[in-house]
N, C-alpha and C positions, 0 to 999 in steps of 0.2 A: 461708538467709533472704531474707526480701521486706523491702525497703528499705520500699517505700509501695505503696498497691495499685495495679496494673496494670504495676507493674515487675518486669521479669526476676528471678528467683533468681541468686544469686551462682552457682550450678551451672550455670544455662542459658548465662550469661553466658562460664562457662570453657567451655561445651561449643563455644557458638559461634566462639571464639576457634581452638580446638583443629580445628574444621571450616575454619576459614578456613586456617590454616596448613595442615594435610593437602591441602587443594584446591592450596595453592600450589606443594606439593613433587610432585604427581599427576603421572603420565606423560600423563594425557587432557588436552587442551586445554578449559579453561572459561572461560566468558566471560559477562558480565552485560550486556545495554544497558537504557537507560530509555525513557520514551515517546516520548523526541526521537531515539531512534536514538543517543545517546551512550555510549560503552561506561563502566561505572560499576565493573566489576569485571573482573578479567582475570587467572587466574593466570598463573605462569611459564613453563610450555608454550605457553598461549596466546602471552603479550609476546612469545618469541622466533620462535614459525612467523608471526607478523605484523608484526614490528618495530616495537614499542609500547612506550614508555618506562614504566618504572617508575611515574612520579607521572602520566603521562598518561591524559586522556579524551576522545580524539576522537571525531568522530562516524563513523559505519560509512562512510558516503557518501564522506567524505574520507580515512579510512584504504585504503579499496579504491583511491580515484584516487592517493592517493601512490606505494602501491605496484603498479601497471600501468605509471606512468611509470617508478619504478626497477626493473621487472621482479623482483620477489620477490613472497612472498606468494601469493596466490592464482593460479592461471595464468589468464586471461581471454582466451578466444581471440575476439577481437575486434577490429578495427580502428577502430571510433569507438567510443571509451570512453563518453563522453556517451549513446549513444544505446543502449549495453548497460545503463549505470547505470540509464536511467529506465525500461527496459523491468523490470529488476530490482526496483526500489523499488516498483514497480506491484504486485509480487507477495510481497515481503517482508515477514512478519509476520502475513500473510491468513488464517492458518491457526491453531488450538491448538495443533498439532503437526506437524511435516515433519522427514523424514529423506533425506536426497539425500547423492551420492559427490563431490569435490574434488578437484583435485591442487592441488600448491604445487611453486613453481621449484624446490624445493632435493632435488626426485626422491618426494616422498612422497603418499603418497595416503590421504586422509581420509574416513572415514565420519561425517558431522556432522548433530546434530540440534538443532531447536528449539524450543522449549518458549514459548509464549506467554499471558500472562495479559488478560484482558481488559481493564485499563487500560494497554495497550502494552507493558510490561516484558518483557524476552524473555531466556530462558537459554538458551546455545549451548554442547553440548559436542561435542568432535571427537577420535576415535582415530585413530590411525594403522593402516590396515589393506591395506597396502604388499602385504604377503605373499599378499596372495588371487592367485588365479590371474587371469592377464591375458585368458583367453579369455572368463570370467565377467564381468570388469569390462566389456569391450567393450559385450558383451550389453546389462548393466546401462545404462551410457552411451547405448545408442542410444534403449533405452528411456525414458530420461529426457527425450533430446532429441525425442522423438517427444511426448509429453504436455505438454513446455512448449511445442511447437508449436501444439499443440492448445488450448492455453489463454491464447496467445497470438494479437492481433491483427494480421497482418503488416504493414500499414501505418504505424502509432501506436506498434508495441511494448509497448502498457498490454494487460490482459487482455480475452480475447476476449467475445463474449455467454455461451458454456459455461460459462465460469469465473464471472463476474459474478454470471449466475442461479443457479450452485449456491451461491453465497455469500448468495444474497438470501433463497433457501430455506432454509438454516441460520439466519437472522435470523429468517425468521416461527417455525422450530419452534422458538425461544427463548422466543418468548410462553409465560407463565404460570411459569417458571424464574427470572425476574427480578421482583422486586417494584415495581421501578418503571417508569423506561423503559426501552425494547426497542431502537428505533431507526427511523430512516427512509429512506426511497426518494426519492432526487431522480433525475426523468427531465429531460436535460439536451439541447438541440435547438439546433444552430448558425442564426441568423436568414438568412433570404433564401440560402441554399446554393445551388439553384439558380440563382440569378442570379449570384452568383459564378463557379460553373463556368460560365454561359452566355456571362458578360461577359469574363472574363480567362483561362476554360480550365481544362480538367483537373489541368493541371501545377500552376495557383495553387491548384486547390480542394485537391488532398493536401496543399499545404505548408500550408494553412490547417486541416486536419484534425490534421496532425503537430503544427502550433504550439498548437491548442486543447489538444488531449491533454499536451502537454508544460506549458505554463500552469499548466494544473488539477494535475497531478500533484504540481508544486511545491509545492503547497499544502495537497495530502492528506494528513489524519492517517495515523499509522503502523497504525490499527485500520479506516481505511475504505478502500473497493473502489473504483477508478474503473474503467469498463471500455465499450468501444466496441460498441454492439448491431447496429451496423447505419448505411450510410449517415453522416448527419450528426447521429445520436442517438447521445448516451453516457448511460450511469446511473452514479450514486453510492450505493451504499451506505454508513449512518454507523450502524454499532450503536451504541448505548448514549446515543443523541442523541433531546433533544426537539426539537420541530419548530420553535422558534425558534431553538435552538443550529445547527440544521440549514440556517434562513435566513440566519443573520448568516456561516457558513463559504460558502455559494453567493452570497451578496451580495460577498464579498470576490474571490472568483472573477469574477465581471461585472465589476470594477471592474480588476480585472488583466486582463480580457481586452480591453477597450475600450482600454487604454495598450500593447497590445501590437501591433505591425506586422510581420506574419509576410512579407510580400512584400517583398524586396530591391530590386526597380523600380518597385515603386509605393509609395514611400512615405506616401504619403496616403491609403492605403487601410487601412481599420480594419472588423472586424465585431463581432458579439455575440452574444450567445447569452441564451433564453430559458428558465426551469425550472421545473418543476410539484415541490412536494413532497408525501410523505405518509408518517404513521407507521404502524407495526403496529398491529391493532386486533384485536382477539378474533376469531378463526373464522378468520382471515385465512389464506387460500393466496398462494405468491409472484404468481399473477397479480390477484389482488383489491389486492392494496397497489400494483403495477405500474398496474392500469388506473385507480385514483384519481388516482397520480402522474401519468400521463400525462392525464386529464381537468384538474388542475390544471395540465399546459404550456399545453394548448389553452386555456384561460382568459386564462393570462399572453399568447400569440402574440395573441389578440384584442382585449388590452384596448392593444396597440400594440410589442410583443415587449420584447426587452433588459431581461426584467424576473422576478420570482419569483414564484408564486401558491401558497400552500397548501391542500390538501384544506380544505374546510368543515367536511367532516364529521368531520373527526378533532381537530380543536383547535379550542377558543372562538377561535383569532384570527382564526381562516379565511382569508382569501385577503390578502395584503398584495406588496407593490411596494415593490420597492427604492430 
């Protein structure tokens, strides 16, 4: 029976209820995270494995943080948890699907999958595979470590050029499969970075690069990808985002960087960056959108730095100053 147009039938409601009850008693671990990476559903097996109270809805980062300090849940082989978290968040949820292995402090070894929708909601399913031969496990762990290293910028811990450019190519391939906004690319460049290195030294320059990555990564949405492509140049891939939305996001980053003080012995030191934004257009290759965003970045630099420029050919707003 349908109560009104668009509502589920009683049979559908019963099916949903039964499915929820079955998932709660299932041996596999099941969880759903929303676009803000907050846990919205977890079955009993998942809650037991990661020590989540029945009515609790923590964010993934906070769940990992408290379990790390309590030495329970996922084994995190890192002495600096916050650096590990920055690097992991930079890659988490950046693919529609991924599968990986993880260890728990209770001795179990899990095979975990993450399936993500374009809106940022994620389904996680983990199965206990402890019984699989340990020699096979070691080979896979070595392979996964090598892949992670290739996809991560060693200095900043965020995605490398290889990883972020592959995501830009995915974004471009999506043109024509979505009726409205496909997405944008922002090219970001730290202002006067050569002067910073020359005036304060390369150690200070590295500190600025790490601070820049950490400051921006805190503001990146779950569906976006921030990566370092070389030197002081970074890129931000923004799927399902219109140019004016991209400008708002980058403008907030401009403000955050202006307020940052990355050099502990130089409290008066401050820095800024400039940004060029372009959106995906029909017939684009990854190099095309990158070139337009880079030209927009050049325009921002020529107008005085510490500002945003939007590719004028891709949007009627033309160039925008923060």
